[in-house]
DSSP file (Angstrom, degrees, kcal/mol; ACC not computed):
  #  RESIDUE AA STRUCTURE BP1 BP2  ACC     N-H-->O    O-->H-N    N-H-->O    O-->H-N    TCO  KAPPA ALPHA  PHI   PSI    X-CA   Y-CA   Z-CA
    1    1 A M              0   0    0      0, 0.0     2,-0.4     0, 0.0     0, 0.0   0.000 360.0 360.0 360.0 130.9   97.1   88.8   71.9
    2    2 A Q        -     0   0    0      1,-0.0     2,-0.2     0, 0.0     0, 0.0  -0.702 360.0-128.2 -91.0 134.3   98.2   91.3   74.6
    3    3 A K        -     0   0    0     -2,-0.4     2,-0.4     1,-0.0    -1,-0.0  -0.557  18.9-132.4 -78.2 142.6   98.9   94.9   73.7
    4    4 A K        -     0   0    0     -2,-0.2     2,-0.2     2,-0.0    -1,-0.0  -0.791  19.8-124.2 -93.1 138.7  102.2   96.4   74.8
    5    5 A K    >>  -     0   0    0     -2,-0.4     3,-0.6     1,-0.1     4,-0.5  -0.521  14.9-125.8 -77.3 149.0  102.1   99.7   76.5
    6    6 A I  G >4>S+     0   0    0      1,-0.2     5,-1.7    -2,-0.2     3,-1.4   0.884 110.4  58.4 -61.7 -37.9  104.2  102.5   74.9
    7    7 A N  G >45S+     0   0    0      1,-0.3     3,-1.5     3,-0.2    -1,-0.2   0.806  95.4  63.0 -63.9 -29.0  105.9  103.0   78.3
    8    8 A S  G <45S+     0   0    0     -3,-0.6    -1,-0.3     1,-0.3    -2,-0.2   0.706 102.7  51.1 -70.4 -16.5  107.1   99.4   78.4
    9    9 A L  G X<5S-     0   0    0     -3,-1.4     3,-0.9    -4,-0.5    -1,-0.3   0.272 121.4-106.9 -99.6   9.4  109.2  100.2   75.2
   10   10 A G  T < 5S-     0   0    0     -3,-1.5    -3,-0.2     1,-0.2    -2,-0.1   0.761  75.0 -53.6  73.8  24.6  110.8  103.3   76.7
   11   11 A G  T 3 <S+     0   0    0     -5,-1.7     2,-0.3     1,-0.3    -1,-0.2   0.381  97.9 143.2  91.3  -4.2  108.7  105.7   74.6
   12   12 A L    <   +     0   0    0     -3,-0.9    -1,-0.3    -6,-0.3    -3,-0.1  -0.552  15.8 165.3 -73.1 128.5  109.7  104.0   71.3
   13   13 A V        -     0   0    0      1,-0.4     2,-0.3    -2,-0.3    -1,-0.2   0.775  62.2  -8.2-108.3 -45.9  106.8  104.0   68.8
   14   14 A Y        -     0   0    0      0, 0.0     2,-0.4     0, 0.0    -1,-0.4  -0.989  52.1-159.0-157.0 143.0  108.4  103.2   65.5
   15   15 A S        -     0   0    0     -2,-0.3     5,-0.1    -3,-0.1    -3,-0.0  -0.992   9.5-160.7-127.2 136.7  111.9  102.8   63.9
   16   16 A T        +     0   0    0     -2,-0.4    -1,-0.1     3,-0.0     3,-0.0   0.512  65.0 104.9 -89.4  -6.0  112.7  103.0   60.2
   17   17 A D    >   -     0   0    0      1,-0.2     3,-1.4     2,-0.1    -2,-0.1  -0.654  60.7-155.5 -77.4 118.5  116.0  101.2   60.7
   18   18 A P  T 3  S+     0   0    0      0, 0.0    -1,-0.2     0, 0.0    -3,-0.0   0.728  93.9  50.2 -68.7 -19.4  115.6   97.6   59.3
   19   19 A N  T 3  S+     0   0    0      2,-0.0     2,-0.2    -3,-0.0    -2,-0.1   0.272  81.9 129.2 -99.3  10.5  118.4   96.3   61.6
   20   20 A F    <   -     0   0    0     -3,-1.4     2,-0.4    -5,-0.1    -5,-0.1  -0.467  33.6-176.6 -72.0 132.5  117.0   97.9   64.7
   21   21 A K        -     0   0    0     -2,-0.2     2,-0.3     0, 0.0    -2,-0.0  -0.999  29.0-119.5-128.6 131.8  116.7   95.6   67.7
   22   22 A L        -     0   0    0     -2,-0.4     2,-0.3     1,-0.1   -13,-0.0  -0.532  30.1-128.8 -70.6 125.5  115.2   96.8   71.0
   23   23 A E        -     0   0    0     -2,-0.3     2,-0.2     1,-0.1    -1,-0.1  -0.592  18.1-131.1 -78.8 134.7  117.7   96.5   73.8
   24   24 A E        -     0   0    0     -2,-0.3     2,-0.7     1,-0.1    -1,-0.1  -0.590  21.6-114.0 -80.8 143.7  116.5   94.6   76.9
   25   25 A D        -     0   0    0     -2,-0.2     2,-0.9     1,-0.1    -1,-0.1  -0.717  27.6-165.0 -78.3 116.0  117.1   96.2   80.2
   26   26 A N        +     0   0    0     -2,-0.7     2,-0.9     2,-0.1    -1,-0.1  -0.589  19.1 166.3-102.6  69.6  119.5   94.0   82.0
   27   27 A I        -     0   0    0     -2,-0.9     2,-0.7     1,-0.0    -2,-0.1  -0.767  22.6-155.2 -88.2 110.3  119.1   95.3   85.5
   28   28 A D        -     0   0    0     -2,-0.9     2,-0.2     3,-0.0    -2,-0.1  -0.762   9.4-141.7 -88.0 118.5  120.7   92.8   87.8
   29   29 A E        -     0   0    0     -2,-0.7    34,-0.2     1,-0.1     2,-0.1  -0.571  24.0-110.5 -77.3 142.7  119.3   92.9   91.3
   30   30 A Q        -     0   0    0     32,-0.4     2,-0.2    -2,-0.2    -1,-0.1  -0.408  34.4-103.7 -70.7 147.7  121.7   92.5   94.0
   31   31 A E        -     0   0    0     31,-0.2     2,-0.3     1,-0.1    -1,-0.1  -0.521  43.7-104.7 -70.8 138.9  121.5   89.3   96.0
   32   32 A T        -     0   0    0     -2,-0.2    30,-0.2     1,-0.1    -1,-0.1  -0.463  31.2-134.4 -71.5 128.8  119.9   89.9   99.4
   33   33 A L        -     0   0    0     28,-1.7     5,-0.1    -2,-0.3    28,-0.1  -0.475  30.7 -97.1 -76.0 152.1  122.3   90.0  102.3
   34   34 A P    >>  -     0   0    0      0, 0.0     3,-1.8     0, 0.0     4,-0.8  -0.324  39.3-104.7 -65.2 155.8  121.4   88.0  105.5
   35   35 A P  G >4 S+     0   0    0      0, 0.0     3,-0.8     0, 0.0    75,-0.4   0.821 118.3  58.9 -53.3 -36.6  119.8   90.1  108.2
   36   36 A G  G 34 S+     0   0    0      1,-0.2    74,-0.1    72,-0.2    72,-0.1   0.736 108.5  45.1 -67.3 -22.1  123.0   90.1  110.4
   37   37 A K  G <4 S+     0   0    0     -3,-1.8    -1,-0.2    72,-0.1     2,-0.2   0.497  87.1 107.0-100.6  -5.5  125.0   91.8  107.6
   38   38 A Q    <<  -     0   0    0     -3,-0.8     2,-0.7    -4,-0.8    72,-0.6  -0.536  57.4-153.3 -72.5 137.2  122.4   94.4  106.6
   39   39 A K        +     0   0    0     20,-0.6     2,-0.3    -2,-0.2    72,-0.1  -0.805  23.9 179.4-112.4  88.1  123.4   98.0  107.7
   40   40 A L        -     0   0    0     -2,-0.7    72,-1.8    17,-0.0     2,-0.4  -0.645  16.2-154.0 -93.9 146.3  120.0   99.7  108.1
   41   41 A S  E     -Ab  58 112A   0     17,-2.5    17,-2.3    -2,-0.3     2,-0.5  -0.972   2.7-155.8-120.2 133.8  119.5  103.2  109.2
   42   42 A I  E     +Ab  57 113A   0     70,-2.8    72,-2.5    -2,-0.4     2,-0.4  -0.945  22.1 170.8-113.4 120.0  116.3  104.4  110.9
   43   43 A V  E     -A   56   0A   0     13,-2.6    13,-3.5    -2,-0.5     2,-0.5  -0.969  32.9-130.0-133.9 143.3  115.5  108.1  110.5
   44   44 A L  E     -A   55   0A   0     -2,-0.4     2,-0.4    11,-0.2    11,-0.2  -0.812  33.0-172.1 -89.0 130.8  112.6  110.4  111.3
   45   45 A D  E     +A   54   0A   0      9,-3.0     9,-2.3    -2,-0.5    -2,-0.0  -0.980  28.3 163.4-130.8 138.3  111.7  112.6  108.3
   46   46 A K    > > +     0   0    0     -2,-0.4     3,-1.1     7,-0.2     5,-0.7   0.337  39.0 126.0-127.0   0.1  109.3  115.5  107.9
   47   47 A K  T 3 5S-     0   0    0      1,-0.3    -2,-0.0     2,-0.1     5,-0.0  -0.421  84.1  -7.4 -71.7 133.7  110.5  117.0  104.7
   48   48 A Q  T 3 5S+     0   0    0     -2,-0.2    -1,-0.3     1,-0.1    -3,-0.0   0.806 104.6 106.3  54.4  37.2  108.0  117.5  101.9
   49   49 A R  T X 5S-     0   0    0     -3,-1.1     3,-1.9     3,-0.0    -1,-0.1  -0.012  98.6-100.0-131.5  28.8  105.3  115.6  103.8
   50   50 A A  T 3 5S-     0   0    0      1,-0.3     3,-0.1    -4,-0.0    -3,-0.1   0.825  80.4 -57.5  56.3  34.8  103.0  118.5  104.8
   51   51 A G  T 3 <S+     0   0    0     -5,-0.7     2,-0.3     1,-0.3    -1,-0.3   0.431 104.0 132.8  80.9  -1.4  104.6  118.5  108.3
   52   52 A K    <   -     0   0    0     -3,-1.9     2,-0.3    -6,-0.1    -1,-0.3  -0.662  54.1-126.1 -87.0 139.4  103.7  114.8  109.0
   53   53 A A        -     0   0    0     -2,-0.3    40,-2.2    -3,-0.1     2,-0.3  -0.601  27.9-179.8 -86.1 141.0  106.4  112.6  110.4
   54   54 A V  E     -AC  45  92A   0     -9,-2.3    -9,-3.0    -2,-0.3     2,-0.6  -0.968  26.8-125.4-133.7 154.2  107.4  109.3  108.8
   55   55 A T  E     -AC  44  91A   0     36,-3.4    36,-2.6    -2,-0.3     2,-0.5  -0.892  25.8-157.9 -99.6 122.6  110.0  106.8  109.8
   56   56 A L  E     -AC  43  90A   0    -13,-3.5   -13,-2.6    -2,-0.6     2,-0.6  -0.864   7.2-165.2-103.5 132.7  112.5  106.0  106.9
   57   57 A I  E     +AC  42  89A   0     32,-2.4    32,-2.3    -2,-0.5     2,-0.3  -0.972  21.9 169.2-115.0 116.3  114.5  102.8  106.9
   58   58 A T  E     +A   41   0A   0    -17,-2.3   -17,-2.5    -2,-0.6    30,-0.1  -0.784  41.3  59.4-123.3 165.8  117.3  103.0  104.4
   59   59 A G        +     0   0    0     28,-0.5   -20,-0.6     1,-0.3     2,-0.3   0.522  57.9 153.1  97.6   7.0  120.4  100.9  103.5
   60   60 A F        -     0   0    0     27,-0.4     2,-0.6    -3,-0.2    -1,-0.3  -0.550  27.9-159.2 -72.7 129.7  118.7   97.6  102.6
   61   61 A I        +     0   0    0     -2,-0.3   -28,-1.7   -28,-0.1     2,-0.3  -0.946  48.6  52.9-112.7 115.8  120.8   95.6  100.1
   62   62 A G  S    S-     0   0    0     -2,-0.6   -32,-0.4   -30,-0.2   -31,-0.2  -0.984  87.0 -16.9 157.6-166.0  118.9   93.1   98.1
   63   63 A K     >  -     0   0    0     -2,-0.3     4,-1.7   -34,-0.2     3,-0.2  -0.356  50.6-127.1 -72.4 147.1  115.9   92.3   95.8
   64   64 A E  H  > S+     0   0    0      1,-0.2     4,-2.1     2,-0.2     5,-0.2   0.873 109.1  56.1 -60.8 -38.9  113.1   94.8   95.6
   65   65 A S  H  > S+     0   0    0      1,-0.2     4,-1.6     2,-0.2    -1,-0.2   0.876 107.5  48.0 -64.4 -37.2  110.5   92.0   96.4
   66   66 A E  H  > S+     0   0    0      2,-0.2     4,-2.1     1,-0.2    -1,-0.2   0.824 109.4  53.1 -73.6 -30.5  112.3   91.1   99.6
   67   67 A M  H  X S+     0   0    0     -4,-1.7     4,-2.5     2,-0.2    -2,-0.2   0.881 107.4  52.3 -69.0 -37.1  112.4   94.8  100.6
   68   68 A E  H  X S+     0   0    0     -4,-2.1     4,-2.2     2,-0.2    -2,-0.2   0.883 108.5  50.5 -64.7 -38.1  108.7   95.0  100.0
   69   69 A V  H  X S+     0   0    0     -4,-1.6     4,-2.2     2,-0.2    -2,-0.2   0.919 111.1  48.4 -64.6 -43.7  108.1   92.0  102.3
   70   70 A L  H  X S+     0   0    0     -4,-2.1     4,-2.4     1,-0.2    -2,-0.2   0.914 111.2  50.8 -62.2 -42.7  110.2   93.6  105.0
   71   71 A G  H  X S+     0   0    0     -4,-2.5     4,-2.5     1,-0.2     5,-0.2   0.898 109.4  50.5 -61.5 -41.3  108.3   96.8  104.6
   72   72 A K  H  X S+     0   0    0     -4,-2.2     4,-2.2     2,-0.2    -1,-0.2   0.905 110.7  49.1 -64.2 -41.5  105.0   95.0  104.9
   73   73 A Q  H  X S+     0   0    0     -4,-2.2     4,-2.3     2,-0.2    -2,-0.2   0.903 112.5  47.8 -64.8 -41.5  106.2   93.2  108.1
   74   74 A L  H  X S+     0   0    0     -4,-2.4     4,-2.3     2,-0.2    -2,-0.2   0.918 112.4  48.4 -66.1 -43.3  107.3   96.5  109.7
   75   75 A K  H  X>S+     0   0    0     -4,-2.5     5,-1.7     1,-0.2     4,-1.3   0.891 112.4  49.5 -63.9 -38.9  104.1   98.3  108.8
   76   76 A S  H  <5S+     0   0    0     -4,-2.2    -1,-0.2    -5,-0.2    -2,-0.2   0.915 111.0  49.1 -65.6 -43.3  102.1   95.4  110.2
   77   77 A F  H  <5S+     0   0    0     -4,-2.3    -2,-0.2     1,-0.2    -1,-0.2   0.897 115.6  43.3 -63.4 -41.0  104.1   95.4  113.4
   78   78 A C  H  <5S-     0   0    0     -4,-2.3    -1,-0.2    -5,-0.2    -2,-0.2   0.674 104.9-130.2 -79.8 -17.2  103.7   99.1  113.9
   79   79 A G  T  <5 +     0   0    0     -4,-1.3     2,-0.2     1,-0.3    -3,-0.2   0.840  69.7 105.6  71.5  33.1  100.0   99.1  113.0
   80   80 A T      < -     0   0    0     -5,-1.7    -1,-0.3    -6,-0.2    -2,-0.1  -0.772  68.0-105.0-133.1 177.5  100.4  101.9  110.5
   81   81 A G        +     0   0    0     -2,-0.2    11,-2.6    -3,-0.1     2,-0.3  -0.287  46.4 130.5 -92.8-176.0  100.5  102.5  106.8
   82   82 A G  E     -D   91   0A   0      9,-0.2     2,-0.3    -2,-0.1     9,-0.2  -0.974  34.6-123.8 159.1-165.9  103.5  103.3  104.6
   83   83 A S  E     -D   90   0A   0      7,-1.9     7,-3.5    -2,-0.3     2,-0.5  -0.957  15.3-116.9-160.0 174.3  105.2  102.2  101.4
   84   84 A V  E     +D   89   0A   0     -2,-0.3     2,-0.4     5,-0.2     5,-0.2  -0.971  44.4 158.1-125.0 113.7  108.4  101.0   99.7
   85   85 A K  E >   -D   88   0A   0      3,-2.1     3,-2.4    -2,-0.5    -2,-0.1  -0.997  57.1 -10.7-140.1 140.3  109.9  103.5   97.2
   86   86 A E  T 3  S-     0   0    0     -2,-0.4    -1,-0.1     1,-0.3     3,-0.1   0.792 127.7 -47.1  47.6  42.4  113.3  104.2   95.7
   87   87 A G  T 3  S+     0   0    0      1,-0.2   -28,-0.5   -29,-0.1   -27,-0.4   0.621 117.6 107.1  78.7  12.5  115.2  101.9   98.0
   88   88 A E  E <   - D   0  85A   0     -3,-2.4    -3,-2.1   -30,-0.1     2,-0.6  -0.957  60.5-143.4-124.8 142.7  113.5  103.3  101.2
   89   89 A I  E     -CD  57  84A   0    -32,-2.3   -32,-2.4    -2,-0.4     2,-0.5  -0.926  21.1-160.0-101.0 124.5  110.9  101.7  103.5
   90   90 A I  E     -CD  56  83A   0     -7,-3.5    -7,-1.9    -2,-0.6     2,-0.5  -0.925  10.4-176.6-111.4 122.7  108.5  104.4  104.7
   91   91 A V  E     -CD  55  82A   0    -36,-2.6   -36,-3.4    -2,-0.5     4,-0.3  -0.980  30.6-117.9-117.8 126.2  106.4  103.8  107.8
   92   92 A Q  E    S+C   54   0A   0    -11,-2.6   -38,-0.2    -2,-0.5   -39,-0.0  -0.342  74.9  12.9 -66.1 139.9  103.9  106.5  108.8
   93   93 A G  S    S-     0   0    0    -40,-2.2     2,-1.3     1,-0.1   -38,-0.3  -0.111 106.3 -52.7  88.7 173.2  104.4  108.2  112.1
   94   94 A D  S    S+     0   0    0      1,-0.1     3,-0.2   -40,-0.1     4,-0.1  -0.710  71.9 144.0 -89.0  89.5  107.3  108.3  114.5
   95   95 A N     >  +     0   0    0     -2,-1.3     4,-2.7    -4,-0.3     5,-0.2  -0.090  19.0 126.3-117.5  31.7  107.9  104.6  115.0
   96   96 A R  H  > S+     0   0    0      1,-0.2     4,-2.5     2,-0.2     5,-0.2   0.904  75.9  47.6 -59.7 -43.3  111.7  104.5  115.3
   97   97 A D  H  > S+     0   0    0      2,-0.2     4,-2.4     1,-0.2    -1,-0.2   0.923 113.9  46.4 -66.1 -43.8  111.7  102.6  118.6
   98   98 A K  H  > S+     0   0    0      2,-0.2     4,-2.5     1,-0.2    -2,-0.2   0.919 113.8  48.5 -64.0 -43.4  109.2  100.0  117.4
   99   99 A V  H  X S+     0   0    0     -4,-2.7     4,-2.7     2,-0.2     5,-0.2   0.928 112.6  48.1 -63.5 -44.9  111.1   99.5  114.1
  100  100 A L  H  X S+     0   0    0     -4,-2.5     4,-2.4    -5,-0.2     5,-0.2   0.914 111.8  50.4 -61.4 -42.8  114.4   99.2  115.9
  101  101 A Q  H  X S+     0   0    0     -4,-2.4     4,-2.1    -5,-0.2    -2,-0.2   0.927 112.9  45.8 -60.9 -46.0  112.9   96.7  118.4
  102  102 A W  H  X S+     0   0    0     -4,-2.5     4,-1.5     2,-0.2    -2,-0.2   0.915 112.8  50.1 -65.5 -43.5  111.4   94.5  115.5
  103  103 A L  H  <>S+     0   0    0     -4,-2.7     5,-2.9     1,-0.2    -1,-0.2   0.913 112.4  46.4 -63.3 -43.0  114.6   94.6  113.5
  104  104 A Q  H ><5S+     0   0    0     -4,-2.4     3,-1.3     1,-0.2    -1,-0.2   0.883 110.3  53.6 -67.0 -37.3  116.8   93.6  116.4
  105  105 A K  H 3<5S+     0   0    0     -4,-2.1    -1,-0.2     1,-0.3    -2,-0.2   0.812 110.1  49.4 -65.2 -29.0  114.3   90.8  117.4
  106  106 A N  T 3<5S-     0   0    0     -4,-1.5    -1,-0.3    -5,-0.1    -2,-0.2   0.128 127.1 -92.3-102.1  20.2  114.6   89.5  113.8
  107  107 A G  T < 5S+     0   0    0     -3,-1.3     2,-1.5     1,-0.2    -3,-0.2   0.484  79.5 135.5  93.3   3.2  118.4   89.4  113.5
  108  108 A Y    > < +     0   0    0     -5,-2.9     3,-0.8     1,-0.2   -72,-0.2  -0.667  22.1 167.8 -85.1  89.2  119.2   92.8  112.0
  109  109 A T  T 3   +     0   0    0     -2,-1.5    -1,-0.2     1,-0.2   -73,-0.1   0.743  65.7  58.4 -78.8 -23.2  122.1   93.6  114.4
  110  110 A S  T 3  S+     0   0    0    -72,-0.6    -1,-0.2   -75,-0.4     2,-0.2   0.307  73.2 125.2 -92.4  10.2  123.5   96.6  112.4
  111  111 A A    <   -     0   0    0     -3,-0.8     2,-0.4   -72,-0.1   -70,-0.2  -0.502  38.8-174.3 -70.3 134.4  120.3   98.7  112.6
  112  112 A K  E     -b   41   0A   0    -72,-1.8   -70,-2.8    -2,-0.2     2,-0.4  -0.986  18.1-139.7-134.5 145.6  120.9  102.1  114.1
  113  113 A K  E      b   42   0A   0     -2,-0.4   -70,-0.2   -72,-0.2   -72,-0.0  -0.839 360.0 360.0-103.1 134.3  118.5  104.9  115.0
  114  114 A S              0   0    0    -72,-2.5   -71,-0.2    -2,-0.4    -1,-0.1   0.353 360.0 360.0-137.9 360.0  119.5  108.5  114.3
């Protein structure tokens, strides 16, 4: 039998209500748009990063898992590290040109660099 973590119940430990039912989170992920319809924005960011520059890719519409795959492909192409958090793909360093080149090569026509 697997133990449930307290955090997976939203902090709920015990309820005295006999009719209480735990509500399920019904978060519907948006269906992923095809690359040609994605409107991605590529921005250089230095805020709250100890002065180090990162390339942010925002505007992806779709499932979190597919955004993680895109982030992995971009990081691999640029040869750097990074992460996918809160709807943003973060690639370490100033790789705006490389990211734009990769996105255009793979059908993301609406990608813009600013």
